[in-house]
C-alpha positions as CSV (number, residue, x, y, z in Angstrom):
1,X,19.1,17.3,-57.3
2,X,19.1,14.5,-54.8
3,X,18.7,10.9,-55.9
4,X,15.4,10.5,-54.0
5,X,11.9,10.0,-55.3
6,X,8.8,10.0,-53.1
7,X,5.4,8.7,-54.2
8,X,2.4,7.8,-52.0
9,X,4.4,7.6,-48.7
10,X,7.1,5.4,-50.4
11,X,10.6,6.7,-51.0
12,X,13.4,5.5,-53.2
13,X,16.6,6.9,-51.7
14,X,20.3,6.7,-52.7
15,X,22.6,7.5,-49.8
16,X,26.3,7.6,-48.9
17,X,27.6,7.3,-45.3
18,X,30.8,7.3,-43.3
19,X,32.0,4.9,-40.7
20,X,34.4,7.0,-38.6
21,X,36.0,5.0,-35.8
22,X,38.3,6.3,-33.1
23,X,39.2,4.6,-29.8
24,X,36.6,2.0,-30.3
25,X,33.8,4.6,-30.7
26,X,32.0,5.8,-33.8
27,X,31.3,9.4,-34.8
28,X,27.5,9.8,-35.3
29,X,25.1,12.7,-35.9
30,X,21.8,13.8,-34.4
31,X,20.2,16.6,-36.5
32,X,17.5,17.2,-33.9
33,X,14.9,16.3,-36.5
34,X,15.1,12.6,-36.1
35,X,14.5,10.5,-33.0
36,X,17.7,8.6,-33.5
37,X,21.4,8.9,-34.2
38,X,22.8,7.9,-37.5
39,X,26.0,7.6,-39.6
40,X,27.2,10.9,-41.1
41,X,26.4,11.3,-44.8
42,X,23.5,12.1,-47.0
43,X,21.9,11.7,-50.4
44,X,23.9,11.4,-53.5
45,X,23.1,14.1,-56.2
46,X,22.1,13.3,-59.7
47,X,25.3,12.6,-61.8
48,X,27.5,12.5,-58.7
49,X,29.5,9.5,-57.8
50,X,29.4,8.1,-54.3
51,X,33.0,9.0,-53.3
52,X,32.5,12.7,-54.3
53,X,29.1,12.7,-52.6
54,X,30.7,11.5,-49.4
55,X,33.5,14.2,-49.6
56,X,30.8,16.8,-50.2
57,X,28.8,15.6,-47.2
58,X,31.8,15.5,-44.9
59,X,32.7,19.1,-46.0
60,X,29.1,20.3,-45.4
61,X,28.6,18.5,-42.1
62,X,32.1,18.3,-40.5
63,X,33.9,21.1,-42.4
64,X,36.6,18.5,-43.2
65,X,38.1,16.7,-46.1
66,X,39.7,13.5,-44.9
67,X,42.1,11.8,-47.2
68,X,41.9,8.2,-45.9
69,X,38.5,7.0,-47.4
70,X,37.7,3.5,-48.5
71,X,34.5,1.9,-49.7
72,X,33.6,-1.0,-47.3
73,X,29.9,-1.7,-47.6
74,X,27.1,-1.4,-50.2
75,X,23.6,-2.1,-49.1
76,X,19.9,-2.4,-50.0
77,X,17.5,-1.6,-47.2
78,X,13.7,-1.7,-46.9
79,X,12.3,0.0,-43.8
80,X,9.7,2.4,-42.3
81,X,11.4,5.6,-41.2
82,X,10.1,6.5,-37.8
83,X,10.3,10.3,-38.0
84,X,8.5,10.8,-41.3
85,X,6.4,7.6,-41.2
86,X,7.2,6.6,-44.8
87,X,8.5,3.4,-46.3
88,X,12.0,3.5,-47.7
89,X,13.7,1.5,-50.4
90,X,17.3,2.7,-49.8
91,X,20.4,1.9,-51.8
92,X,23.6,2.9,-50.0
93,X,27.4,3.1,-50.1
94,X,29.3,3.2,-46.8
95,X,32.9,4.3,-46.6
96,X,35.4,3.8,-43.8
97,X,36.9,7.2,-43.1
98,X,39.9,8.1,-41.0
99,X,39.8,11.7,-39.9
100,X,42.9,13.8,-40.3
101,X,45.1,13.9,-37.2
102,X,44.4,17.6,-36.6
103,X,40.6,17.1,-36.7
104,X,38.9,18.9,-33.7
105,X,36.4,16.0,-33.5
106,X,39.2,13.6,-32.3
107,X,39.7,15.6,-29.0
108,X,36.0,16.3,-28.1
109,X,33.2,14.0,-26.9
110,X,30.6,16.1,-28.6
111,X,30.7,18.9,-31.2
112,X,27.9,21.1,-32.6
113,X,28.2,22.3,-36.1
114,X,25.3,24.2,-37.9
115,X,22.8,23.0,-35.3
116,X,23.8,19.3,-35.6
117,X,25.2,17.4,-32.7
118,X,28.2,15.1,-33.5
119,X,29.4,12.7,-30.8
120,X,31.3,9.4,-30.3
121,X,29.1,6.4,-29.6
122,X,29.9,2.8,-28.7
123,X,28.4,0.0,-30.8
124,X,26.0,-0.9,-28.1
125,X,24.3,2.4,-28.6
126,X,21.5,3.0,-31.0
127,X,23.0,4.0,-34.3
128,X,21.1,3.8,-37.6
129,X,21.3,1.9,-39.9
130,X,21.3,-0.7,-37.1
131,X,21.9,-3.7,-39.5
132,X,25.2,-2.1,-40.6
133,X,26.3,-1.4,-37.0
134,X,25.3,-5.0,-36.0
135,X,27.4,-6.3,-38.9
136,X,30.4,-4.3,-37.7
137,X,29.9,-5.4,-34.1
138,X,30.0,-9.0,-35.2
139,X,32.6,-8.8,-37.9
140,X,34.5,-5.5,-37.6
141,X,34.9,-3.0,-40.4
142,X,35.4,-5.1,-43.5
143,X,38.7,-5.0,-45.4
144,X,36.9,-6.0,-48.6
145,X,33.6,-4.5,-49.9
146,X,30.6,-6.5,-48.6
147,X,27.0,-6.2,-49.8
148,X,24.3,-6.3,-47.1
149,X,20.5,-6.6,-47.5
150,X,18.1,-5.6,-44.8
151,X,14.3,-6.0,-45.1
152,X,12.5,-4.7,-42.0
153,X,9.2,-4.8,-43.8
154,X,7.5,-7.6,-45.7
155,X,6.0,-5.4,-48.4
156,X,5.3,-1.8,-49.1
157,X,1.7,-1.2,-48.0
């Protein structure tokens, strides 16, 4: 069961994501359901820790299990999701991930897996969550865990 609860067009969501950088570009996903590209990852399941959730998501989405994984960002985010049109209160864990040297993603500009498009994007592209990518653009991928808060809405209406 996902750690996600929706009531009256408001959603509490607990998510994990991967920052995968290679040659100054970042591996992102477009699942063809959203109008934007975003960091690879997904919802954490009930009674699942964030590291194992990330490993599960990477296996499901990339069919890979990288061994170089490090927590670098935790966050709280308040926003209106454009595709569904609902308000989110999202708690998240972002891990810096280095793909294994034999990963097929390292040698291709774009890869399609299970109908999802994965491709390398520069930081000047539109990658969600934007506040995380803006932080990385300004400061780089943090060596120590940082906590970010983003409030794109004043209140849930």
